[in-house]
N, C-alpha and C positions, 0 to 999 in steps of 0.2 A: 425441230420441233417433235416431229412425228417419232424419229431415231431415239431421240431422247426419252420419250413416252415408252417407246417399247423396250429400252432397256431397264427402264424403271420398273416395268411390268415384270420383266422376267426376273428382275433381282430380287423384287418382293414376293414372287411368287416361290422362289428358291430360296427363302429363308429355310432355317433349319426344319427338317423333315425327319425329328428323329424322336418323335414321341408318340405314345399311346396311353390310354387311361383303363384299359381292360386289365383286370386283374387276374393273374394265373393262380389256377388252384393248387393247393400245397401237394407235392409229389416227394417220393422217396429222396431223389437227389435234387432237390430245387432249393434255390437259395436267392436272397434276395438282399441288395446294397442301394445307398443312395448316396453316391457319390457326387461332388461338385465337376461339373464339366465345363469347359471353355469351347465355345463353338465361333468359328471362322465362317462367316455369311459371304456367300458370293456375290460377283458383280458390285463390288464396292459398297456393300450395304454396311459394313462395320463387324463388330462382335458381340457376343451376347456370353454371361455366365451365371450360373447357377444350380441348384441342386436337380438331379433326376434322378429317379428311380428305376432301377434296372430289376429285374426277375429272369431267372434263366434256371430251367430243368433239363437236366442231362441224363441220359441211358445210354448204353445198359451202365451198372455199376463197375462190372468187369469188362474188360475189352480186350481183343488180342493185339499185341504190338503191333502197329500199322493199320488196325483196325480203324473201323467206322464209328463215331459217336454222333447220335442224334441231339440236337438242342432244340427247345422250345423258349422263345423269346418275348417277353412284355415289358415295354418301355413306359415310363410316366413321361408326363408333359415336358415338353423340351422348355428350357428357357427364353427361347426366342418365339416370336410369333411371326405370323404374315400380315402385311399391311393391305393386301387385297383380299377378297373373296373370291374364290377360284373353284371350278368345278372339274372333276374327271382328269384329275392331274395324274400321268403316268409315274408311279414313285417304288423305287428300290431300295429297302433298308437292309442293313449289313451292322455285325458287331464284331469286333477284335478281342480276343481273349489271350492273355499272356500266361503261359504254362510254367509252373515249377513243381520241384519233387521229381517224380520219377520221369520227367521230360522238360525239356526248355524249348524256347520261341514264340511264336505267335499264330493262332488258328483264327480263321475267319467263319462268321456263320452269316450267309446270305439268304433271306426270304426271297419270295417271289415277286414279281412286278404286280403292284395293285394300283387302282384309279382312286384318288382321295378326293373328296370335297371339303376345301379348306375354308373356313371362317376367317374374317378378318379380325385381329386383335384378339384370337382366342387361342388357347393351347392347341396344339395340331395334336389330333389323335391317329396314330397307327395301329390297326390291330394286332393282335399278338401273330407273329410268324415263327415257321420252322425251318431247319437248314440242320444239313450233316458236315463233319469236317472230319479229318484224317488224323490220329495221333503218330507221333514218328515210329519207324520201325523198329528203333533201338529202345522205345521207351519200356520202362519197368518200374513198377509199383506204384503208390499213389501219384496220382497227376493232381495239382490244384490249379483251377480257372479263374482269373481275373479279371475283369473287362476293364479295356485301356482306351476303346474309342468306339463312338456310333459313327458310321459313315453313311449318309443317304444321298442316293442318284436321284435326280428330278427331270423330267422332260418337260421343257416351257418353250412355246414359240419357236419350236424347233431344234433348240440346242438343248443339251444335257449339263446341269448344273450339280456340284458335289457340294454337300455340307458337312465337313468332319466336326464333331464335338469330342475332345480329347478330356479325358479324366485327369484332373489336376489335384484332387484330394480325397480323402473320406472314402477311398475305394475299400475293397478286399476282395476274397474270394467267393464266389457264388456256387461253387461245388468241387466235388473230387470224383474221379473216377480211377478205378485200379488197372493198369497195364500188365496184364497177365495172361497167359494160356488158358483159354476158356474149356478146354477139352476135358479136364478134370473137375469142372465144378459143376452141380447139379443145376439144372433149370428151374426157373421158378414159373409159377402158375397161380394166379387169381382170377376168382369167379365171383358173382353177384354173393352178397351176404344175406340177402332178403328172399324169401322164397320165389321160386319161379315157377310158371305154369306149363303143363305138357303143352305141345304144338306151339310153342314160343322158341324165340332165338336167345341163346345165353350167350353174352360177351364176356370172352375170355381173353386175358392177357398175362405175359410173363417176359422173361429174358433167359439169355445164356443158352438159346437154342441152338442147335446145328444147323448152321446157312446152307441152303441149297436142298434141305430136306422137306418132306411132306406131313404136317402135323395130322394126326388121326385122333379124335374124340371118341370116349367111351364112358359108360357110367357104371359105376359098381357100388356093391353093397357097402354100409358104412364101414365094414371091417376091411375093406380092400377086396373082396372077393367076388365072384359072380360078375365080371367085367365083362361088357356087350355093347359091341360099336353099333349094333342096331338100334340100340335106345335113342340114336341120334339119326335122323332122317337125311341129313344135309348140314354142310359146312361151307363156313367162308374163311376158315382161319389160314394163316398165311405167316411165314417167318420172313424177316426181313434181311438186309444185307448185314445187320448189325446183331443179328439172333434175336430180334424182339419178335415176339408173338402177338397176333392180333387178331380180331374179328370175331365170328360168332358161329354156335354150333344149335341147330333147330332140334328140340326134344319130340321123341315120338309122342302119338297122341296119349290120351288119358287111359284108354285102354290096354296100352302097352307099358306105360309108365305110371305106377300108382304113387298116391301120397306117400310122402316118407323121407328121412334122410340118408344121402348118398354121398360117395366121393366121385367126382369128375376127375378123368385119366386123360391126360394126353401124351402121345408117342410120337418121337419122328424118325424112329428106327434105330437111334443111337441112346436117346434121353428119356426119360420119362419124370411126369410130374403130377401130383395131386393136389384135389382142393375139394374142402367141403361143399354140398349144394343141397339145399332143401326144395322139394318139389311138392305144392300143392296146387290142384286143380281148382277152377272158378268154382265158388260158392253162391248159388242164387240168393239174391238179396230180396226176394219176394214172390209172389205167386206168377205163373208162366204168363205171360199174355200176347196177344197177337193184334196185327192191324192190317188193312189192304191200301194199298195206294188209290183205288176206286171201289166204290161200294156197287158201282155197275159200269158195263162196258159192252161195246160191240162184240159181237161172234170175230175172232180172229185176232182180239187185242191181248197183249200181254200185259199182265197187272204185276206188282210185287207184293208179295207176301213177307211181312217180317213179324219177328218175335223178339223176346226178351225173358230173361230169367230161367233159361233152359241149362241143364247140366251140357258141360262143355264136350265136345267132338261125340255127341250124340246124333244118328240119322232121324232127321226131322222129315216124317211122311206129310206131303200136302196133296189134296184130292177135294174134287168136286162130288158134291151130293144133289141129287133130284127132290122135288118137292116131298116126296115119300121119305127122303133121308137114305135112300139106297146109294152105294157107292157106285160113282161113274169111274171106273177102273182106267179107261183110257187117259184120264185126265191126270193122273196122279204124278207127282215130282217129289223127287229126294235129294235133300241137301244135307251136308252136316253142319252141326253147330260150331260156333267160333270159340276161342279160349275165353271170350267174354261173356260167354252164354247167350250169343244173339244169334239170327240167322236170316237169311234173305233168300227168298225163293221166286223165281220168276215163273209165274203161273199162266197157261194159256188158254183162253177162254173158247175152247174147242167143242163145245157140246152146247146146243141152245138147252139143254135140259137142267143145265147147273142153277140151283137154286141157293146154295150154301156153298162155303168152303171149310173143309175140316182139317185139322193139323193133329198129329199125334207125336210125341218122342219114343222112337224105336219101339213102335206096334203097342205100347203099354196102355191099356185103356183107361187107366187113371189120370193120363195126360190128356185126353182129348180136349180140344177146344174147337168149337163152330162158330164162325160168324155169317150172316145174309149176305147173298151177292144176288144181282139182278144182272141178266142179259139184255141188254137194250137194242134198240133199233140202230142200224147203222145211217143216222139221218146226219151226217158232219156238217158244219158251216164252215163259210169262207169268205173273209172281207178283206179288200185291199185297199183298204184307207180312203186316200184321195183317190182312188181308182185311176190316177194319170200319172204318167212317166215318159221321161224322154229317151228315145233310142239309147241303148248303153247305160240308162240310168237304174237306180235300186228302189225297190218299192218294198214296204214292210207289209207281212201278210200276217191275220191272226184266224182264228177260229174255234170250235168246240165239238165234243162227241166224237173225235177222232180216235181209231184202233191205237192203243198205247204198244210199244215193242215193234213198231213197223215203222221203215223209213220212207218219208214223203217225198215226192217227186212231183216236177213242174212242167206245165207245157203251155204254148200259146195257141190259141184256136179260133177258129172263125168266131163271129158273133154271137152264131147259132149253135156253137160248141161242135162243129165237126171240123175236118182238117186240121186235128191236131197234132204242133210240131214242138216237142222237146228240144230242138237245136236253135229256136228262137228264145231259150233260156241259158244264158252263156254262164249264170252262177247260181248257186242255192246254199243258204244256210237253215233252210225249213228243218224243224224239228217237232215232235211230239212230245209234249211234257207228260209225267206220270200220271197227271188229272185228265189226260185226253184232249188237252188244249193244244192248239197248233200255234206255234211262233216261229219268226226268225223272217230273212228276205229273199227275195230273187232279183237278179239283175237281169235286164232285155238285154238281147243280143243288139250291137250297135247296128246292124243293117236291116234291122226290123222296120218296114214301111209304115206311115203314117196310117193308122186305122183305128177303128174300134174291135176290139177284140173279146175272146172270153180266157180268161187264165184258168188253167185247169189244175187240181192238184189231186194226186194218187196216193193213197196209203194202204197197202194191204189190198182187201177188196172193197174200200171206199173211195168214194170219188167226189168230188165238188168243182162247182163252176163259179166264177165271180167276174162281173165286166171290167174290162183295163183298156184305157184309150193310150195309144202310143202315138206321141207326137212331138216334134222337134220344140215347138213352142206349147205352152198350154196356161189357164189359169184355174185357180182352185180357189172355191168361196168357203169361208167359215165363219157363221154357220151358211147353210145353202139354203135356209128356209127360217121365217121367223116374221113377226107381225110388223106393222107399219112401224119405224123409228128403229130398225135393227141396224146396229152397226156392223157391218158386215167387213171381215179383213179380205182382201183381195190379194193372193198370191201368184206371181208371175213367175215362169220359168222359160227359158230360151230366146229371150229378146234382145235385141241389139245392145251392145254395151253402152253405157251412158246417154242412151236414148231418152226422149221424155215421152211417156205413155199418158193415155186420157181415159179416164174411167167414166162411163156412164150407165146408165140404165135404160133398158128397152123394153116397149111395149111387144104385143103378141104380133102387132103387125110390122115388126122390125123399127119402128120410129124412135126416137129418143124420149124418156119420159120426162116431168119435170123436176125431176132431182139434180141439182147442181152437178157440174162436171169436175172432176177431181184429177189432179196430175201428179207423176211421181218420176223421179229421174231413174232410170234401170242403172244397177249395181255393175261392177266390170266382171261378175260372174254371170250375166244374164238375168238374174232376179230380182226382183221388187215385192214389196209389201205395202199396199195403200189402204186406208180405212175409208169404205164407202157407207155413207147412210141411206138407208132405202125409206123415204118417205111416200111414195108414189105408190098406192094401191094396186094400179095396173102393172108393176113391174113383174116380168116373167123372166128376165135373163140381165146380165150384167156383161158390158162389152168392154175389151183393153183393145186399145189401137195405138200403134207408134206414131209420134207425130213428127212430120217431115222426113222421116226414114221410111224405108221399103214400100208402103207403111204395112205393116205385119197386124193382122186382126185375130183375136180370140175371144170366145164367147162361152159362159158357163151360164147353165140354168139357175134361177132362183125362185122361190115360191114364198107368196105372201101368205101369212096366216093369221088368225085371230089369236088375241094373248096379248101378254107382256111383254118386253122386249128383253130377251136372255143376254147375261153378263158373258161377254167372249173372253177367251183365256188371255194372258199377258204374255205368256212365253210357250213355244212348242218348237218340238224337233220333229222332223221327217227325213229318214225312218228314224225309231228310236233305239235300233239296235242295227248290228250288223259287224261283219268282219273287219280286220285292219284294213284300212283304206277306203272306207265307206265315208261316201260325201255326204253329209248332213244337212240339210237344209233349216237353218235356225231362222225363225220369226218372232218379232216381239212387238208387243202394244204397249201404250200407256207409260212409255218414257218420256224424258223431257225432249220437246222439239229442238232439233239442231246440235244436240249433245252428241257427244261421241259416245259409243258402246264399245266396250271390248268384250269379245267372246273367248274363252279359253277353254280346255279340258281338264278336268280334275279327276285323282286318284280318290281311292276308297277314305283315307283319312284326309280329304279335302286339300292335298298340295296339288300345285299346277302341273300336269303332265309336261312330256316334252315337246309335245306338237305346238306348233307356232300359234299365237294368237292371231285373231282376227278382228280388225276395226272396222266400223261404218258408222256414218253420220247420220243420226235420226232425223226423220221427216218432219215437217210441220204438225203432222197429226201424229206424232209420237210412235210413228211404227218403224220397223227396220227390216230388211231381209239379208241373208248372207249365206254363203256356204261354208262349212268347216269341216275340215278332212280329219278324220280320227285314226292318227297312224301309230300312237302309244297304247299297247295290248293294256296299260294298267289303268286305261280310261274306265271310269265309272258314273261321270255325268259331264254334263257341258254347261257352263256358267256365262251368263251376260251379266256387265255390270257398268253403269254409267261412269265415265272418266270425269273427275274435277266438278261434276253436278249432282245433286241430291245423294249419288253413291247408291243409287238404287241396285239393288243384285237381287237376281232371280236365277232358278237353277232346275234342270230337268235331268232325271237319271238317264245314261246310255247304256247299254249292254254290249260288249265285245263279244260276239259269237265265234 
């Protein structure tokens, strides 16, 4: 039975892989036919017959006998479909052409191997592919090419299967190339028909160029005179083995190339060709405007000054002014505007006297714009969220008022801020955003002893500390303070797998409060989540203890306050960002008791990522906790949903840093 299933899977997966639905744009040597094809399916799956569109673009139009022809192939849907949905199937397409006229025989175009996702019962789509073939050395004159067969090779379950689809009727020629010596034929050149801007790349193409030579572009007057290679500052032009020219050449700046009609000329040492080209610089669509990434920042920060609606390729001068409007020369920055009339300058807050920032275009007084700016105190803030982490664990950090343009580093210090050691931080994704906020994660070295530390972050001349507890096991309370009746989510990490833990309230003398004991079974990842309602006014802490195991005990402080009971979150991630490989602690509340919850990663368009899903049985209190490892860089969110019950779905964003 297992063998039969494997054969069936292989056979259905290898059904005709000879179809794509993308349309090839018309070209000089392109042709399309829609013949009837007969496909022989592998592994005893039978046969299929039906129409299939075939579009082919051949180049160059003239080729030396024995020379190379390049083909671009697009195939319509195959007459057969797959009975199974399969992903990432290695597939190699090919097509055979019969030659007539100036040559006879058959040539084959083979595309590169690609991985296809195959939907069940739907036409299989293969993207357009390209390949080369050689015409016979004795070919002479026009050669017509007629498709006679598609052949697709697929690799499924360790075996390679071939699916031939032969043309049985309704075919015909899809194009012609002429076999004759190309040395005496002039080269062709194609340039954009719409205006191009200075300082931008100009895409060029052509055929019948001399193989093995280097094409050199130049810009000439409209009458063909005054050609200047210096009007192009760089080039990626190249000539293929079949004499095809491709690539682009970047025009010089607007000050060197003025608006007008030109001829672009390309020469390869033996041939030349020209094509018309119109150059027109960017024209601003409105008044000049500037903006700052921050209206104020500490000394040493780097802020971004941006502008729009400037003339292109102009020097933009950015400088700080003091309160009297005097120029602080040492602050000046110079950049050039882009071909789109914009600019971006990194401005360093290097002088405490800066009161505003001024921008002008090419020292023209008529273009001066000024915007206020304040030099602020370097009083950066730092927070470590839950402030607890296991050795080798990762925790998210946040903060504000940090100097932009600097790189933050982290170290672990003694609780009083002394004896800081960067070696106790094994990884960091910390960054400072344009608005001065700190974000990212740090990973504590796995060898770090259990203790209460101070986590130190340094950037430029700014430094801040925040408490951090490192322990193999710990509990975190959400919230950690509230009035009587507060439902506290007690999250535990590092406990014995599948052990039962008891959760109780404690008084100041260490005795148990009157609130009833709650219990929870720890997950296979050593984590749990349990709701504990604080009704006793004398509660000062909540204690978690393993029952009949170890027994390990962890305690977290809770403060009873006046007021109304706050609403707790229903879904939380910790951390909410990190690099690929980050283990995210996922906790939820308010779910259906004893239901199963499935946690998955999600891409920006809502599709499930390639990461394995994680399931957990929800506790009687409607809470759960589990660890989800983010390995797919496309992850943008993490989603939890109940399986077969209510169908409740909640989602939180996750940033891959």
